[in-house]
C-alpha positions as CSV (number, residue, x, y, z in Angstrom):
1,M,-0.7,24.4,6.1
2,K,-1.1,25.1,9.7
3,R,-1.0,28.8,10.6
4,K,1.7,28.4,13.2
5,T,3.8,26.3,10.9
6,L,3.5,28.7,8.0
7,A,4.6,31.6,10.1
8,T,7.6,29.7,11.3
9,Y,8.6,28.6,7.8
10,L,8.3,32.1,6.4
11,S,10.5,33.4,9.2
12,I,13.1,30.8,8.3
13,V,13.0,31.6,4.6
14,I,13.3,35.3,5.3
15,F,16.3,34.6,7.6
16,L,18.0,32.3,5.1
17,T,17.5,34.5,2.1
18,G,18.6,37.6,4.1
19,C,21.9,36.3,5.3
20,L,24.0,38.1,2.7
21,I,27.6,38.9,3.4
22,P,28.8,42.1,1.9
23,G,30.5,41.5,-1.4
24,Q,28.7,38.2,-2.0
25,Q,26.1,37.7,-4.7
26,S,24.3,34.8,-3.0
27,P,23.4,34.0,0.7
28,K,25.7,32.0,2.8
29,I,23.6,29.2,4.2
30,D,24.9,26.5,6.4
31,P,24.1,22.9,5.4
32,E,21.5,22.3,8.1
33,H,19.5,25.4,7.1
34,E,20.0,24.7,3.4
35,L,18.5,21.2,3.8
36,L,15.6,22.6,5.8
37,L,14.9,25.1,3.1
38,Q,14.9,22.3,0.5
39,I,12.4,20.4,2.6
40,I,10.1,23.4,2.8
41,T,10.4,24.0,-1.0
42,A,9.7,20.3,-1.9
43,F,6.6,20.2,0.4
44,E,5.2,23.5,-1.0
45,N,5.6,22.1,-4.5
46,R,3.9,18.9,-3.4
47,A,7.0,16.8,-4.2
48,Y,6.1,14.6,-1.3
49,E,8.5,11.8,-1.9
50,S,11.4,14.2,-2.2
51,S,10.2,15.9,1.0
52,I,10.1,12.6,2.9
53,E,13.6,11.5,1.7
54,M,15.1,14.9,2.8
55,C,13.3,14.7,6.1
56,Q,14.8,11.3,6.7
57,Q,18.2,12.7,5.8
58,F,17.8,15.7,8.1
59,L,16.8,13.6,11.1
60,N,19.8,11.3,10.5
61,Q,22.2,14.1,10.1
62,Y,20.9,16.5,12.7
63,P,19.2,14.4,15.4
64,K,19.5,17.2,18.0
65,S,18.5,20.1,15.8
66,T,16.1,22.7,17.2
67,Y,14.1,22.2,14.0
68,K,13.6,18.5,14.6
69,D,10.0,18.7,15.6
70,M,9.2,20.9,12.6
71,V,10.8,18.3,10.3
72,L,8.9,15.5,12.0
73,M,5.6,17.3,11.4
74,R,6.5,18.0,7.8
75,M,7.5,14.4,7.3
76,G,4.1,13.1,8.6
77,E,2.2,15.6,6.5
78,S,4.3,14.5,3.5
79,F,3.3,10.9,4.0
80,E,-0.3,12.0,4.1
81,G,0.1,14.1,1.0
82,L,1.8,11.3,-0.8
83,L,-1.1,8.9,0.0
84,E,-3.7,11.5,-1.1
85,Q,-1.9,12.3,-4.3
86,E,-0.9,8.8,-5.4
87,Y,-3.7,6.6,-4.0
88,Q,-6.8,8.4,-2.6
89,K,-7.2,10.7,-5.6
90,L,-6.9,7.9,-8.1
91,V,-9.4,5.8,-6.3
92,A,-11.8,8.7,-6.1
93,E,-11.4,9.2,-9.8
94,G,-12.7,5.7,-10.4
95,M,-9.6,3.5,-10.6
96,E,-9.9,0.0,-9.1
97,E,-8.8,0.3,-5.5
98,A,-6.9,-3.1,-5.4
99,K,-4.9,-2.1,-8.5
100,V,-4.1,1.3,-7.2
101,R,-3.1,-0.1,-3.8
102,T,-0.8,-2.7,-5.5
103,I,1.0,0.0,-7.6
104,F,1.3,2.3,-4.6
105,L,2.8,-0.3,-2.3
106,E,5.2,-1.4,-5.0
107,K,6.5,2.2,-5.1
108,Y,6.2,3.3,-1.5
109,G,5.7,0.2,0.6
110,H,9.4,0.4,1.8
111,Y,8.4,3.3,4.1
112,N,6.5,0.7,6.2
113,C,4.0,3.2,7.5
114,W,0.8,2.0,5.7
115,E,-2.2,0.1,7.1
116,V,-5.4,-1.2,5.7
117,K,-8.6,0.0,7.4
118,E,-12.1,-0.7,6.2
119,G,-10.8,-1.8,2.8
120,R,-8.7,1.3,2.3
121,L,-5.0,2.1,2.6
122,V,-4.2,4.6,5.4
123,Y,-1.1,6.2,6.9
124,N,-0.3,4.9,10.4
125,K,0.6,8.3,11.7
126,E,3.6,6.9,13.6
127,I,5.7,10.1,13.1
128,Y,3.2,12.1,15.2
129,R,3.3,9.6,18.0
130,R,7.1,9.7,17.9
131,L,7.1,13.5,18.2
132,L,4.8,13.4,21.2
133,K,6.8,10.6,22.8
134,E,10.2,12.3,22.3
135,N,9.1,15.8,23.2
136,P,5.6,16.0,24.8
137,N,6.2,19.7,25.4
138,S,7.0,20.5,21.8
139,N,5.6,23.6,20.2
140,Y,4.0,21.2,17.7
141,A,2.4,18.8,20.2
142,D,-1.0,20.3,19.6
143,E,-0.8,19.8,15.9
144,A,0.6,16.2,16.3
145,S,-2.3,15.5,18.7
146,Y,-4.8,16.9,16.3
147,N,-3.4,14.8,13.5
148,L,-3.8,11.7,15.6
149,I,-7.6,12.1,15.9
150,P,-9.2,8.9,14.5
151,W,-11.8,10.5,12.3
152,E,-14.9,8.4,11.4
153,K,-15.2,7.6,7.8
154,E,-19.0,7.3,8.0
155,Y,-21.3,8.1,10.9
156,H,-24.1,5.8,9.9
157,E,-26.5,8.0,11.8
158,D,-24.8,6.9,15.0
159,P,-24.6,9.8,17.5
160,H,-21.9,8.1,19.5
161,R,-19.5,8.3,16.5
162,I,-20.1,12.0,16.3
163,E,-19.8,12.6,20.0
164,K,-16.5,10.7,20.1
165,E,-15.0,13.1,17.7
166,I,-16.3,16.0,19.7
167,T,-14.6,14.6,22.8
168,Y,-11.2,14.3,21.0
169,L,-11.5,18.0,19.9
170,E,-12.5,19.1,23.4
171,E,-9.5,17.2,24.9
172,I,-7.0,19.1,22.6
173,L,-8.5,22.5,23.6
174,K,-8.2,21.6,27.3
175,K,-4.7,20.3,27.0
176,Y,-3.5,23.1,24.7
177,P,-5.7,26.2,25.5
178,T,-3.5,28.6,23.5
179,T,-3.3,26.4,20.4
180,S,-3.3,28.1,17.0
181,L,-5.8,25.5,15.9
182,R,-8.5,26.9,18.2
183,P,-10.6,28.5,15.4
184,K,-10.5,25.3,13.4
185,I,-11.4,23.1,16.4
186,L,-14.2,25.4,17.5
187,F,-15.7,25.3,14.0
188,Q,-15.4,21.5,13.8
189,M,-17.1,21.1,17.2
190,G,-19.9,23.4,16.1
191,Y,-20.3,21.5,12.9
192,R,-20.6,18.2,14.7
193,F,-23.2,19.5,17.1
194,H,-25.0,20.7,14.0
195,L,-25.0,17.1,12.8
196,L,-26.2,15.9,16.1
197,Y,-29.1,18.4,16.0
198,E,-30.3,17.1,12.7
199,L,-29.8,13.5,13.8
200,Y,-31.8,13.8,17.0
201,N,-34.4,15.9,15.4
202,F,-35.0,14.4,12.0
203,T,-33.9,10.7,12.0
204,N,-36.5,8.2,11.1
205,D,-35.3,5.9,13.8
206,P,-37.6,6.5,16.8
207,A,-35.0,5.1,19.2
208,K,-32.6,7.9,18.2
209,R,-35.1,10.8,18.1
210,D,-34.7,13.0,21.1
211,K,-36.1,16.6,21.1
212,R,-34.3,17.6,24.3
213,K,-30.9,16.5,22.9
214,A,-31.8,18.1,19.6
215,Q,-32.4,21.5,21.2
216,E,-29.3,21.2,23.3
217,S,-27.2,20.3,20.2
218,F,-28.7,23.3,18.4
219,R,-27.7,25.7,21.2
220,K,-24.1,24.3,21.3
221,A,-23.7,24.5,17.6
222,E,-24.9,28.1,17.5
223,Y,-22.7,29.0,20.5
224,L,-19.6,27.5,18.9
225,Y,-20.2,29.0,15.5
226,K,-20.6,32.4,17.1
227,L,-17.5,31.9,19.3
228,C,-15.5,31.0,16.1
229,L,-16.8,34.2,14.5
230,S,-15.5,36.3,17.5
231,L,-11.9,35.0,17.3
232,P,-9.2,37.1,15.7
233,H,-7.0,35.5,12.9
234,G,-9.7,32.9,12.2
235,S,-11.0,34.3,8.9
236,E,-11.0,31.0,7.1
237,Y,-13.1,29.3,9.7
238,S,-15.0,32.5,10.5
239,K,-16.4,32.4,7.0
240,K,-17.3,28.7,7.4
241,A,-18.9,29.4,10.8
242,L,-21.0,32.2,9.4
243,H,-22.1,30.0,6.4
244,Y,-23.2,27.1,8.6
245,L,-24.7,29.3,11.3
246,E,-27.0,30.8,8.6
247,M,-27.9,27.3,7.4
248,L,-28.6,26.2,11.0
249,K,-30.9,29.1,11.6
250,K,-32.7,28.7,8.3
251,G,-33.2,25.0,8.9
252,S,-31.2,24.0,5.8
253,R,-30.0,20.4,6.1
254,I,-26.3,19.5,6.0
255,Y,-26.6,15.9,7.0
256,L,-30.0,14.2,6.8
257,N,-31.9,14.8,3.6
258,P,-35.5,16.1,4.0
259,S,-36.7,12.7,2.7
260,S,-34.7,10.8,5.4
């Protein structure tokens, strides 16, 4: 869960469970907050279908709620969680993709938010676009923008595919300089420059080898890893940054095998 989202949800839970009226044995919660708490609970328990249904109910009943953007984010993440749980995981475990896709669409096709790309079912991410369209200044605009990044499934030793992802990450930092995703984005940028260093330095394709670009990518990867290490509240990505920084300095490969 995103750091900002988790903090917000926890504050809501604390508020809701703390609203006891003297003489009562249970909190008095208004219907809007009660439904919101149910959404949070369903998502935390990975009951993604229930979470989606309640998000739809919430948006229909409280279209002007101050929690609308939060619910939109939760709904989008629930769609992604449902796809991972009921489709991607089963395919990864060896089940026939066509069969899994058929079963999945029979159960969840009515949501009308699935697409097929490169032979795999994906979520169309329309909820994130809706959030940005309806409220471009939302506190969740940075997260929605991040979730809209079209990640490459495979790089195929093509530096332009890696560079394209770096550009998307840079654009989010420029547009949302105070984003809580900063540690994560800095690490991911460093990681991709790390990949570029290996590609330019070790590829067997002479047309792609470029010592100058390799050195430049090495310096940028090192800088971004160290920058991630210096940030407060970034412990998860600080650990990752430290790990990959050590690998970078040792010359341990993370992309191209020594035999490549």
